[in-house]
gemmi code that builds the backbone of each chain (N, CA, C; Angstrom):
import gemmi

chains = {
    "A": [
        ("ALA", (-3.918, -2.923, -18.939), (-3.815, -1.713, -17.730), (-4.624, -2.307, -16.682)),
        ("GLN", (-4.277, -1.977, -15.436), (-5.132, -2.482, -14.307), (-5.423, -1.441, -13.397)),
        ("SER", (-6.558, -1.359, -12.932), (-7.196, -0.390, -12.036), (-8.121, -0.847, -10.817)),
        ("VAL", (-8.154, -0.020, -9.846), (-9.031, -0.477, -8.704), (-9.846, 0.642, -8.233)),
        ("ALA", (-11.133, 0.392, -7.897), (-11.992, 1.619, -7.225), (-12.544, 1.140, -5.945)),
        ("GLN", (-12.367, 2.208, -5.231), (-13.160, 2.030, -3.848), (-14.255, 3.152, -3.909)),
        ("PRO", (-15.442, 2.865, -4.108), (-16.398, 4.032, -4.454), (-16.626, 4.738, -3.217)),
        ("GLU", (-16.344, 4.343, -1.947), (-16.655, 5.212, -0.799), (-15.510, 5.777, -0.106)),
        ("ASP", (-15.510, 6.771, 0.038), (-14.463, 7.674, 0.819), (-14.375, 7.114, 2.208)),
        ("GLN", (-15.845, 7.125, 2.785), (-15.759, 6.925, 4.277), (-17.114, 5.944, 4.587)),
        ("VAL", (-16.936, 5.087, 5.307), (-17.994, 4.167, 5.777), (-18.268, 4.217, 7.191)),
        ("ASN", (-19.422, 4.785, 7.647), (-19.791, 4.778, 9.074), (-20.672, 3.452, 9.449)),
        ("VAL", (-20.341, 3.078, 10.559), (-21.173, 1.983, 10.921), (-20.993, 1.891, 12.588)),
        ("ALA", (-22.225, 1.302, 13.264), (-22.228, 1.294, 14.584), (-21.501, -0.165, 15.055)),
        ("GLU", (-21.035, -0.032, 16.166), (-20.355, -1.264, 16.671), (-21.461, -2.183, 17.015)),
        ("GLY", (-20.956, -3.309, 16.564), (-21.948, -4.745, 16.434), (-22.663, -5.041, 15.133)),
        ("ASN", (-22.638, -3.834, 14.406), (-23.279, -4.141, 12.975), (-22.386, -4.742, 11.965)),
        ("PRO", (-22.919, -5.226, 10.921), (-22.100, -5.619, 9.833), (-21.441, -4.585, 9.251)),
        ("LEU", (-20.009, -4.843, 8.710), (-19.334, -3.876, 7.926), (-18.940, -4.359, 6.592)),
        ("THR", (-19.241, -3.474, 5.716), (-18.810, -3.799, 4.153), (-17.894, -2.551, 3.797)),
        ("VAL", (-17.037, -3.030, 3.071), (-16.055, -2.057, 2.426), (-15.957, -2.395, 0.797)),
        ("LYS", (-16.292, -1.470, 0.012), (-16.562, -2.094, -1.407), (-15.250, -1.970, -2.420)),
        ("CYS", (-14.937, -2.954, -3.242), (-13.789, -2.783, -3.869), (-14.292, -3.332, -5.502)),
        ("THR", (-13.834, -2.690, -6.399), (-14.077, -3.249, -7.771), (-12.923, -3.184, -8.622)),
        ("TYR", (-12.651, -3.917, -9.652), (-11.068, -3.847, -10.144), (-11.467, -4.048, -11.582)),
        ("SER", (-10.230, -3.741, -12.380), (-10.176, -4.107, -13.774), (-8.752, -4.511, -14.136)),
        ("VAL", (-8.699, -5.695, -14.490), (-7.262, -6.353, -15.213), (-7.411, -6.905, -16.657)),
        ("SER", (-6.594, -7.226, -17.067), (-6.628, -7.886, -18.589), (-6.936, -9.350, -18.339)),
        ("GLY", (-6.150, -9.870, -17.361), (-6.335, -11.376, -17.162), (-7.000, -11.655, -15.896)),
        ("ASN", (-6.320, -12.567, -15.007), (-6.906, -12.970, -13.777), (-6.324, -12.136, -12.655)),
        ("PRO", (-7.020, -11.710, -11.664), (-6.361, -10.874, -10.749), (-5.858, -11.579, -9.542)),
        ("TYR", (-4.735, -10.947, -8.716), (-4.312, -11.082, -7.447), (-5.018, -9.876, -6.741)),
        ("LEU", (-5.754, -10.123, -5.641), (-6.236, -9.091, -4.960), (-6.128, -9.343, -3.623)),
        ("PHE", (-5.788, -8.001, -3.010), (-5.430, -7.923, -1.583), (-6.323, -6.896, -0.949)),
        ("TRP", (-6.341, -7.150, 0.434), (-6.917, -5.944, 1.190), (-5.797, -5.746, 2.264)),
        ("TYR", (-5.595, -4.443, 2.688), (-4.665, -3.905, 3.573), (-5.307, -2.911, 4.561)),
        ("VAL", (-4.921, -2.879, 5.845), (-5.328, -2.059, 6.936), (-4.300, -1.063, 7.357)),
        ("GLN", (-4.635, 0.143, 7.553), (-3.741, 1.251, 7.954), (-4.356, 1.779, 9.244)),
        ("TYR", (-3.659, 1.699, 10.301), (-4.112, 2.492, 11.399), (-3.405, 3.848, 11.592)),
        ("PRO", (-3.908, 4.476, 12.388), (-3.254, 6.144, 12.487), (-1.590, 5.851, 12.543)),
        ("ASN", (-1.020, 6.810, 11.819), (0.560, 6.672, 12.106), (1.194, 5.436, 11.931)),
        ("ARG", (0.784, 4.482, 11.289), (1.213, 3.199, 10.902), (1.466, 2.955, 9.406)),
        ("GLY", (1.863, 1.988, 9.064), (2.070, 1.426, 7.723), (0.988, 0.524, 7.407)),
        ("LEU", (0.927, 0.181, 6.348), (-0.159, -0.833, 5.824), (-0.024, -2.206, 6.170)),
        ("GLN", (-1.001, -2.828, 6.835), (-0.658, -4.245, 7.273), (-1.644, -5.067, 6.533)),
        ("PHE", (-1.231, -6.242, 5.964), (-1.877, -7.201, 5.244), (-3.143, -7.747, 5.994)),
        ("LEU", (-4.104, -7.842, 5.299), (-5.515, -8.316, 5.964), (-5.872, -9.830, 5.387)),
        ("LEU", (-5.970, -9.770, 4.117), (-6.122, -10.993, 3.182), (-5.839, -10.932, 1.875)),
        ("LYS", (-5.938, -11.935, 1.037), (-5.678, -12.072, -0.215), (-6.446, -12.987, -1.076)),
        ("TYR", (-6.845, -12.763, -2.213), (-7.326, -13.766, -3.151), (-6.360, -14.014, -4.423)),
        ("ILE", (-5.833, -15.313, -4.510), (-5.166, -15.734, -5.570), (-5.734, -16.702, -6.595)),
        ("THR", (-6.314, -17.673, -5.811), (-7.104, -18.651, -6.851), (-7.903, -19.496, -5.633)),
        ("GLY", (-8.823, -20.282, -6.260), (-9.663, -21.144, -5.353), (-10.878, -20.679, -4.868)),
        ("ASP", (-11.232, -20.847, -3.559), (-12.579, -20.540, -2.958), (-12.704, -18.989, -3.300)),
        ("ASN", (-13.847, -18.494, -3.564), (-14.327, -17.379, -3.826), (-14.549, -16.424, -2.275)),
        ("LEU", (-14.611, -17.148, -1.179), (-14.762, -16.451, -0.033), (-13.705, -16.728, 0.638)),
        ("VAL", (-12.706, -15.567, 1.006), (-11.334, -15.676, 1.610), (-11.521, -15.130, 3.092)),
        ("LYS", (-10.967, -15.610, 4.136), (-11.050, -15.317, 5.358), (-9.588, -14.743, 5.702)),
        ("GLY", (-9.614, -13.841, 6.589), (-8.447, -13.109, 6.816), (-8.215, -12.919, 8.398)),
        ("SER", (-7.431, -11.755, 8.570), (-7.036, -11.615, 9.982), (-8.192, -10.662, 10.568)),
        ("TYR", (-8.364, -10.635, 12.036), (-9.286, -10.038, 12.853), (-10.706, -10.258, 12.389)),
        ("GLY", (-11.036, -11.280, 11.922), (-12.560, -11.632, 11.745), (-12.906, -11.085, 10.413)),
        ("PHE", (-12.050, -10.631, 9.334), (-12.564, -10.048, 8.302), (-12.562, -11.185, 7.219)),
        ("GLU", (-13.351, -11.028, 6.242), (-13.576, -11.749, 5.051), (-13.823, -11.031, 3.781)),
        ("ALA", (-13.471, -11.729, 2.767), (-13.737, -11.162, 1.481), (-14.306, -11.921, 0.399)),
        ("GLU", (-15.134, -11.494, -0.477), (-15.816, -12.374, -1.568), (-15.299, -11.890, -2.961)),
        ("PHE", (-14.722, -12.662, -3.682), (-14.379, -12.687, -5.088), (-15.485, -12.851, -5.913)),
        ("ASN", (-15.839, -12.009, -6.572), (-16.936, -12.111, -7.598), (-16.463, -11.815, -9.244)),
        ("LYS", (-16.275, -12.680, -9.806), (-15.656, -12.565, -11.170), (-16.360, -11.735, -12.035)),
        ("SER", (-17.873, -12.116, -12.026), (-18.603, -11.657, -12.910), (-18.866, -10.151, -12.699)),
        ("GLN", (-18.739, -9.850, -11.430), (-19.082, -8.343, -11.141), (-17.597, -7.657, -10.891)),
        ("THR", (-16.629, -8.308, -10.975), (-15.408, -7.846, -10.747), (-15.224, -7.072, -9.514)),
        ("SER", (-15.455, -7.569, -8.469), (-15.621, -7.097, -7.159), (-14.997, -8.118, -6.137)),
        ("PHE", (-14.350, -7.306, -5.205), (-13.776, -8.109, -4.111), (-14.162, -7.123, -2.713)),
        ("HIS", (-15.167, -7.468, -2.301), (-15.810, -6.425, -1.194), (-15.200, -7.115, 0.283)),
        ("LEU", (-14.725, -6.380, 1.135), (-14.379, -6.737, 2.363), (-15.517, -6.778, 3.384)),
        ("LYS", (-15.500, -7.624, 4.259), (-16.789, -7.863, 5.211), (-16.403, -8.134, 6.536)),
        ("LYS", (-17.163, -7.969, 7.390), (-17.039, -8.143, 8.869), (-18.301, -8.296, 9.440)),
        ("PRO", (-18.840, -9.525, 9.931), (-20.145, -9.723, 10.403), (-20.390, -8.543, 11.701)),
        ("SER", (-19.615, -8.337, 12.460), (-19.850, -7.591, 13.531), (-18.581, -6.655, 13.943)),
        ("ALA", (-18.729, -5.430, 13.555), (-17.741, -4.364, 13.708), (-17.172, -3.931, 15.148)),
        ("LEU", (-16.113, -3.833, 15.131), (-15.644, -3.292, 16.595), (-15.058, -1.958, 16.304)),
        ("VAL", (-15.231, -0.940, 17.619), (-14.562, 0.282, 17.408), (-13.100, 0.269, 17.137)),
        ("SER", (-12.491, -0.726, 17.461), (-11.014, -0.749, 16.961), (-10.740, -1.375, 15.462)),
        ("ASP", (-11.851, -1.431, 14.701), (-11.783, -1.748, 13.227), (-11.571, -0.313, 12.478)),
        ("SER", (-11.837, 0.658, 13.310), (-11.876, 2.123, 12.712), (-10.380, 2.340, 12.077)),
        ("ALA", (-10.210, 2.359, 10.816), (-8.999, 2.660, 10.079), (-9.248, 2.778, 8.700)),
        ("LEU", (-8.214, 3.152, 8.055), (-8.053, 3.174, 6.613), (-7.826, 2.005, 5.831)),
        ("TYR", (-8.773, 1.488, 4.876), (-8.685, 0.144, 4.339), (-8.158, 0.405, 2.814)),
        ("PHE", (-7.366, -0.509, 2.277), (-7.156, -0.302, 0.905), (-7.187, -1.710, 0.354)),
        ("CYS", (-7.820, -1.496, -0.829), (-7.686, -2.726, -1.789), (-6.822, -2.579, -2.841)),
        ("ALA", (-6.132, -3.741, -3.265), (-4.867, -3.695, -4.367), (-5.036, -4.812, -5.230)),
        ("VAL", (-4.619, -4.636, -6.489), (-4.935, -5.679, -7.398), (-3.668, -5.594, -8.326)),
        ("ARG", (-3.336, -6.997, -8.964), (-2.329, -7.076, -9.893), (-2.975, -8.194, -10.746)),
        ("ASP", (-2.366, -8.057, -11.849), (-2.613, -9.124, -12.835), (-1.837, -10.326, -12.856)),
        ("ILE", (-2.482, -11.500, -12.745), (-1.625, -12.577, -12.382), (-0.633, -13.043, -13.629)),
        ("GLY", (-1.091, -12.614, -14.744), (-0.297, -12.898, -16.036), (0.933, -12.036, -16.279)),
        ("ASP", (0.785, -10.979, -15.371), (2.143, -9.798, -15.546), (2.994, -10.012, -14.530)),
        ("SER", (4.090, -11.142, -14.795), (5.017, -11.352, -13.773), (5.698, -10.080, -13.249)),
        ("TRP", (6.106, -9.100, -13.905), (6.735, -7.858, -13.627), (5.809, -6.764, -13.175)),
        ("GLY", (4.409, -7.167, -13.035), (3.688, -6.086, -12.659), (3.661, -5.553, -11.227)),
        ("LYS", (3.130, -4.314, -11.185), (2.996, -3.781, -9.659), (1.727, -3.786, -9.174)),
        ("PHE", (1.547, -3.949, -7.872), (-0.031, -3.706, -7.299), (-0.357, -2.309, -7.661)),
        ("GLN", (-1.632, -2.131, -7.938), (-2.288, -1.096, -8.005), (-3.365, -0.802, -6.818)),
        ("PHE", (-3.125, 0.219, -6.250), (-3.860, 0.445, -4.914), (-4.969, 1.301, -5.107)),
        ("GLY", (-6.241, 1.013, -4.467), (-7.273, 2.095, -4.434), (-6.971, 3.286, -3.604)),
        ("ALA", (-7.826, 4.217, -3.630), (-7.693, 5.523, -2.968), (-7.801, 5.437, -1.390)),
        ("GLY", (-8.599, 4.160, -0.953), (-8.772, 4.059, 0.398), (-10.121, 4.354, 0.922)),
        ("THR", (-10.557, 3.621, 1.850), (-11.918, 3.984, 2.416), (-11.650, 4.083, 3.909)),
        ("GLN", (-12.059, 5.155, 4.420), (-12.010, 5.102, 5.852), (-13.074, 4.618, 6.589)),
        ("VAL", (-13.025, 3.682, 7.598), (-14.027, 3.182, 8.248), (-14.096, 3.764, 9.629)),
        ("VAL", (-15.165, 4.196, 9.973), (-15.398, 4.747, 11.432), (-16.478, 3.923, 12.078)),
        ("VAL", (-16.084, 3.240, 13.108), (-16.962, 2.469, 13.969), (-17.431, 3.275, 15.206)),
        ("THR", (-18.737, 3.500, 15.286), (-19.028, 4.266, 16.612), (-19.604, 3.380, 17.636)),
        ("PRO", (-19.405, 3.704, 19.053), (-19.764, 3.061, 20.082), (-21.379, 2.770, 20.273)),
    ],
    "B": [
        ("ASN", (12.093, -9.012, 14.938), (11.192, -9.079, 13.920), (10.731, -7.855, 13.337)),
        ("ALA", (11.999, -7.130, 13.035), (11.722, -5.740, 12.545), (11.156, -5.454, 11.235)),
        ("GLY", (11.261, -6.453, 10.229), (10.332, -6.093, 9.054), (11.108, -4.998, 8.196)),
        ("VAL", (10.316, -3.876, 7.836), (10.852, -2.632, 7.014), (10.813, -1.541, 7.953)),
        ("THR", (12.147, -1.059, 8.094), (12.425, -0.006, 8.988), (12.609, 1.221, 8.285)),
        ("GLN", (11.855, 2.367, 8.343), (12.178, 3.695, 7.986), (12.566, 4.810, 8.810)),
        ("THR", (13.425, 5.684, 8.283), (13.785, 6.563, 8.943), (14.120, 8.044, 8.163)),
        ("PRO", (13.705, 9.142, 8.709), (13.187, 9.484, 9.999), (11.633, 9.229, 9.869)),
        ("LYS", (10.916, 9.445, 10.924), (9.514, 9.286, 10.994), (8.971, 10.595, 10.701)),
        ("PHE", (9.448, 11.582, 11.104), (8.789, 12.995, 10.798), (9.922, 14.050, 10.127)),
        ("GLN", (9.705, 14.755, 9.354), (10.632, 15.720, 8.832), (10.038, 17.094, 8.281)),
        ("VAL", (10.478, 18.373, 8.517), (10.085, 19.297, 8.065), (11.166, 20.015, 7.308)),
        ("LEU", (11.175, 20.260, 5.947), (12.141, 20.881, 5.199), (11.649, 22.215, 4.634)),
        ("LYS", (12.606, 22.936, 4.065), (12.249, 24.277, 3.500), (12.356, 24.042, 1.999)),
        ("THR", (11.625, 24.702, 1.315), (11.666, 24.657, -0.113), (13.202, 24.873, -0.637)),
        ("GLY", (13.455, 23.774, -1.499), (14.958, 23.846, -1.982), (16.063, 22.958, -1.204)),
        ("GLN", (15.589, 22.569, -0.042), (16.630, 21.809, 0.924), (16.566, 20.298, 0.268)),
        ("SER", (17.414, 19.692, 0.717), (17.643, 18.263, 0.112), (17.605, 17.279, 1.397)),
        ("MET", (17.206, 16.088, 0.860), (17.352, 15.113, 2.208), (17.009, 13.756, 1.677)),
        ("THR", (17.337, 12.624, 2.499), (17.371, 11.041, 1.908), (16.432, 10.650, 3.007)),
        ("LEU", (15.627, 9.801, 2.556), (14.688, 8.838, 3.337), (15.255, 7.629, 3.263)),
        ("GLN", (15.621, 7.097, 4.382), (16.203, 5.524, 4.432), (15.153, 4.641, 4.658)),
        ("CYS", (15.482, 3.546, 4.021), (14.793, 2.232, 4.076), (15.493, 0.969, 4.278)),
        ("ALA", (15.300, 0.114, 5.340), (16.209, -1.183, 5.502), (15.031, -2.179, 5.828)),
        ("GLN", (15.241, -3.415, 4.969), (14.445, -4.657, 5.388), (15.245, -5.773, 5.658)),
        ("ASP", (14.994, -6.503, 6.816), (15.681, -7.732, 7.313), (15.055, -8.974, 6.782)),
        ("MET", (14.346, -9.076, 5.875), (13.582, -10.181, 5.346), (14.222, -10.930, 4.302)),
        ("ASN", (15.556, -10.636, 3.736), (15.879, -11.034, 2.632), (14.937, -10.893, 1.301)),
        ("HIS", (14.372, -9.797, 1.225), (13.355, -9.723, 0.129), (14.424, -9.304, -1.171)),
        ("ASN", (13.863, -9.541, -2.143), (14.660, -9.057, -3.333), (14.106, -7.780, -4.095)),
        ("SER", (12.992, -7.472, -3.897), (12.097, -6.234, -4.378), (11.889, -5.252, -3.253)),
        ("MET", (12.113, -3.945, -3.588), (11.753, -2.890, -2.676), (11.110, -1.835, -3.453)),
        ("TYR", (10.394, -0.943, -2.721), (9.364, 0.156, -3.536), (9.355, 1.275, -2.482)),
        ("TRP", (9.194, 2.327, -3.285), (8.835, 3.729, -2.435), (7.376, 4.261, -3.038)),
        ("TYR", (6.616, 4.412, -2.101), (5.460, 5.011, -2.430), (5.011, 6.308, -1.695)),
        ("ARG", (4.294, 7.043, -2.221), (3.788, 8.096, -1.586), (2.250, 8.286, -1.313)),
        ("GLN", (1.934, 8.909, -0.172), (0.242, 8.477, 0.268), (-0.129, 10.068, 0.225)),
        ("ASP", (-1.101, 10.249, -0.512), (-1.868, 11.573, -0.410), (-3.329, 11.552, -0.231)),
        ("PRO", (-4.138, 12.204, 0.618), (-5.312, 12.152, 0.696), (-6.192, 12.069, -0.519)),
        ("GLY", (-7.181, 11.044, -0.373), (-7.859, 10.592, -1.780), (-7.314, 10.254, -2.841)),
        ("MET", (-5.942, 10.062, -2.854), (-5.180, 9.507, -3.939), (-4.574, 8.008, -3.710)),
        ("GLY", (-4.885, 7.487, -2.469), (-4.122, 6.182, -2.166), (-2.693, 6.232, -2.143)),
        ("LEU", (-2.113, 5.185, -2.659), (-0.698, 5.164, -2.725), (-0.289, 5.218, -4.172)),
        ("ARG", (0.754, 6.067, -4.519), (1.394, 6.069, -5.859), (2.703, 5.900, -5.748)),
        ("LEU", (3.145, 4.814, -6.696), (4.566, 4.404, -6.846), (5.520, 5.295, -7.402)),
        ("ILE", (6.519, 5.676, -6.591), (7.638, 6.654, -6.981), (8.827, 5.845, -7.802)),
        ("TYR", (9.519, 5.102, -7.209), (10.347, 4.245, -7.612), (10.298, 2.774, -7.132)),
        ("TYR", (10.920, 1.960, -7.868), (11.019, 0.397, -7.261), (12.397, -0.062, -7.615)),
        ("SER", (12.596, -1.261, -6.927), (13.938, -2.017, -7.334), (13.546, -3.495, -7.157)),
        ("ALA", (13.463, -3.833, -8.299), (13.152, -5.306, -8.640), (14.164, -6.202, -8.000)),
        ("SER", (15.270, -5.923, -8.018), (16.147, -6.571, -7.446), (17.543, -5.859, -7.209)),
        ("GLU", (18.504, -6.298, -6.610), (19.700, -5.504, -6.107), (20.335, -5.256, -7.444)),
        ("GLY", (20.614, -3.816, -7.490), (21.513, -3.493, -8.712), (20.503, -2.966, -9.738)),
        ("THR", (19.146, -2.819, -9.476), (18.281, -2.356, -10.316), (17.401, -1.325, -9.838)),
        ("THR", (17.081, -0.112, -10.479), (15.987, 0.507, -10.165), (15.175, 1.111, -11.411)),
        ("ASP", (13.965, 1.294, -11.019), (12.954, 1.650, -12.242), (12.168, 2.945, -11.819)),
        ("LYS", (11.645, 3.676, -12.765), (10.604, 4.560, -12.268), (9.117, 4.077, -12.194)),
        ("GLY", (8.526, 4.780, -11.078), (7.050, 4.203, -11.100), (6.156, 5.128, -11.723)),
        ("GLU", (5.114, 5.499, -11.060), (4.098, 6.478, -11.488), (4.619, 7.879, -11.343)),
        ("VAL", (5.124, 8.247, -10.409), (5.415, 9.676, -9.954), (6.735, 9.901, -9.590)),
        ("PRO", (7.807, 9.639, -10.606), (9.142, 9.808, -10.126), (9.898, 11.252, -10.125)),
        ("ASN", (9.225, 12.142, -10.624), (9.725, 13.487, -10.966), (10.064, 14.130, -9.663)),
        ("GLY", (11.313, 14.639, -9.224), (11.660, 15.318, -8.176), (12.431, 14.368, -7.193)),
        ("TYR", (12.407, 12.951, -7.606), (13.086, 12.043, -6.600), (14.147, 11.167, -7.370)),
        ("ASN", (14.999, 10.746, -6.579), (16.113, 9.819, -7.006), (16.109, 8.755, -6.000)),
        ("VAL", (16.605, 7.583, -6.329), (16.622, 6.318, -5.561), (18.029, 5.692, -5.635)),
        ("SER", (18.528, 4.900, -4.376), (19.739, 4.081, -4.603), (19.351, 2.876, -3.982)),
        ("ARG", (19.614, 1.830, -4.564), (19.685, 0.369, -3.909), (20.970, 0.392, -3.498)),
        ("LEU", (21.283, 0.513, -2.169), (22.591, 0.442, -1.756), (23.145, -0.890, -1.481)),
        ("ASN", (22.214, -1.912, -1.393), (22.490, -3.306, -1.243), (20.955, -4.106, -1.073)),
        ("LYS", (21.208, -5.377, -0.813), (19.845, -5.967, -0.903), (18.941, -5.425, 0.200)),
        ("ARG", (19.477, -5.138, 1.263), (18.457, -4.623, 2.423), (18.305, -3.167, 2.270)),
        ("GLU", (18.992, -2.290, 1.767), (18.712, -1.022, 1.941), (18.254, -0.272, 0.506)),
        ("PHE", (17.306, 0.563, 0.575), (16.693, 1.433, -0.620), (16.489, 2.836, -0.168)),
        ("SER", (17.185, 3.677, -0.447), (16.793, 5.035, -0.045), (16.369, 5.973, -1.143)),
        ("LEU", (15.444, 6.987, -0.862), (14.810, 8.010, -1.587), (15.381, 9.291, -1.331)),
        ("ARG", (15.934, 10.144, -2.381), (16.347, 11.341, -2.009), (15.458, 12.412, -2.854)),
        ("LEU", (15.305, 13.435, -1.985), (14.724, 14.715, -2.825), (15.866, 15.772, -2.927)),
        ("GLU", (16.468, 15.959, -4.027), (17.359, 16.809, -4.292), (16.849, 18.503, -4.003)),
        ("SER", (15.808, 18.742, -4.430), (15.400, 20.127, -3.966), (13.692, 20.013, -3.821)),
        ("ALA", (13.676, 20.042, -2.442), (12.017, 19.761, -2.125), (11.354, 20.984, -2.435)),
        ("ALA", (10.232, 20.516, -2.771), (8.928, 21.589, -3.128), (7.793, 21.377, -2.161)),
        ("PRO", (6.832, 22.062, -2.025), (5.703, 22.007, -1.174), (4.844, 20.744, -1.877)),
        ("SER", (4.899, 20.567, -3.013), (4.110, 19.385, -3.562), (4.558, 18.141, -3.275)),
        ("GLN", (5.853, 18.139, -2.849), (6.309, 16.864, -2.114), (5.928, 16.673, -0.543)),
        ("THR", (5.049, 17.551, -0.168), (4.674, 17.222, 1.347), (3.547, 16.071, 1.138)),
        ("SER", (3.905, 14.982, 2.074), (3.255, 13.703, 1.860), (3.661, 12.736, 2.901)),
        ("VAL", (3.030, 11.551, 2.911), (3.758, 10.385, 3.814), (4.168, 9.586, 2.974)),
        ("TYR", (5.407, 9.140, 2.973), (6.187, 8.386, 2.226), (6.422, 7.067, 2.828)),
        ("PHE", (5.838, 5.850, 2.204), (6.207, 4.514, 2.673), (7.278, 3.645, 1.735)),
        ("CYS", (8.016, 3.034, 2.477), (8.658, 1.949, 1.700), (8.005, 0.518, 2.129)),
        ("ALA", (8.254, -0.157, 1.150), (7.887, -1.517, 0.988), (8.659, -2.466, 0.489)),
        ("SER", (8.660, -3.879, 0.575), (9.484, -4.867, 0.135), (8.504, -6.140, -0.279)),
        ("SER", (8.822, -6.882, -1.140), (8.352, -8.104, -1.442), (9.566, -9.139, -1.774)),
        ("GLU", (9.146, -10.450, -1.473), (10.205, -11.510, -1.911), (10.815, -11.400, -2.970)),
        ("TYR", (9.967, -11.150, -4.170), (10.471, -10.868, -5.545), (9.327, -10.315, -6.252)),
        ("GLU", (9.922, -9.743, -7.095), (8.963, -9.048, -8.124), (8.031, -9.927, -8.955)),
        ("GLY", (6.707, -9.885, -8.414), (5.661, -10.739, -9.216), (5.294, -11.809, -8.054)),
        ("ALA", (5.897, -11.578, -7.038), (5.364, -12.643, -5.964), (4.075, -12.488, -5.499)),
        ("ASN", (3.284, -13.548, -5.153), (1.800, -13.292, -4.748), (1.622, -13.354, -3.246)),
        ("TYR", (2.669, -12.999, -2.544), (2.725, -12.649, -1.110), (2.367, -11.164, -0.673)),
        ("GLY", (2.356, -10.489, -1.409), (1.982, -8.936, -1.343), (3.204, -8.345, -0.969)),
        ("TYR", (2.935, -7.073, -0.210), (4.247, -6.409, 0.294), (4.093, -6.114, 1.550)),
        ("THR", (5.332, -5.932, 2.378), (5.442, -5.514, 3.758), (5.703, -4.076, 3.738)),
        ("PHE", (5.111, -3.416, 4.541), (5.337, -1.944, 4.548), (6.089, -1.296, 5.654)),
        ("GLY", (6.738, -0.344, 5.702), (7.231, 0.303, 6.907), (6.186, 1.186, 7.523)),
        ("SER", (6.569, 1.893, 8.496), (5.619, 2.820, 9.332), (5.438, 4.040, 8.599)),
        ("GLY", (6.328, 4.348, 7.716), (6.174, 5.678, 7.021), (7.002, 6.971, 7.301)),
        ("THR", (7.145, 7.841, 6.593), (7.963, 9.063, 6.970), (6.974, 10.175, 6.530)),
        ("ARG", (6.615, 10.976, 7.487), (5.814, 12.188, 7.325), (6.586, 13.441, 7.044)),
        ("LEU", (6.576, 13.912, 5.789), (7.331, 14.982, 5.249), (6.518, 16.147, 5.136)),
        ("THR", (7.049, 17.232, 5.400), (6.380, 18.592, 5.308), (7.479, 19.452, 4.727)),
        ("VAL", (7.166, 20.064, 3.588), (8.022, 20.988, 2.805), (7.074, 22.385, 3.033)),
        ("VAL", (8.034, 23.347, 3.621), (7.352, 24.654, 3.790), (8.142, 25.763, 2.926)),
    ],
}
model = gemmi.Model(1)
for chain_id, residues in chains.items():
    chain = gemmi.Chain(chain_id)
    for i, (resn, *xyz) in enumerate(residues, 1):
        res = gemmi.Residue()
        res.name, res.seqid = resn, gemmi.SeqId(i, " ")
        for name, pos in zip(("N", "CA", "C"), xyz):
            atom = gemmi.Atom()
            atom.name, atom.element = name, gemmi.Element(name[0])
            atom.pos, atom.b_iso = gemmi.Position(*pos), 0.0
            res.add_atom(atom)
        chain.add_residue(res)
    model.add_chain(chain)
structure = gemmi.Structure()
structure.add_model(model)
structure.setup_entities()
C-alpha cells in the first residue's frame, strides 16, 4: 500500500521569503514522486517530479524539491515566494515497482503569499 | 494544444437527477481517469480506464458509472445524483498505465446537487 501526507493544511508566507511545502510518503518499494499546483478554478498542473538520479529536482516557476529517502520526504521549496505562487499544492506518489499502480495524492496544502 | 477537455464546467442538479460528465483528450493517451476533489481530502479516484475497452473501479466508485467511448473520450455518469456527490470532478490522462510522466488534468467540472 502507498500513502502520502501533507501535514499542513495551509502555509502562510510573506512575499520574498522562502517557501516550503512539506510532503512525506510511504511505499513498499521505490517511489515516483510528483508535485502539482492548482490555481483557482483550474485543473492540476505539473510542477516537477522525482524518478531517479539527483535528489534535488528543479521544476517550473523556480520551484525545487529534495528527495530524502531516509526521511521518506519530498518537500517543495522556493527561495523567494511571489504573490502569484498563492495556490493549492498537491504531492503525489506511486511505487515504481507497481506497473499498474495509480498515483496517490495528498490532501493538498494551500499556500498564501502576502505582499 | 487543448490537452484534456471537460464539459460542462458547472452544473447544478436536483437530487435524483442524472447527468453525464464528458472528457476528451487529444494527446493519444491510452489511460484515462476520473477523480473527485473535496476539501481536506485531496483527489480520490472514482474510475479509471487503463486502455481503450477497459474500465476499473477506483477508491470511491459507488453511485457512478463510466464509459470509455473510444481512445479519446471517457465519460462519467451519475444515474441518481445525491447531495454527497457535490464535488469538483477532474478528468486526467496519461500516456499509459504505469508511465512515469504523470497525469494531464482537465480544468474540472464543479457539480452541486441540491
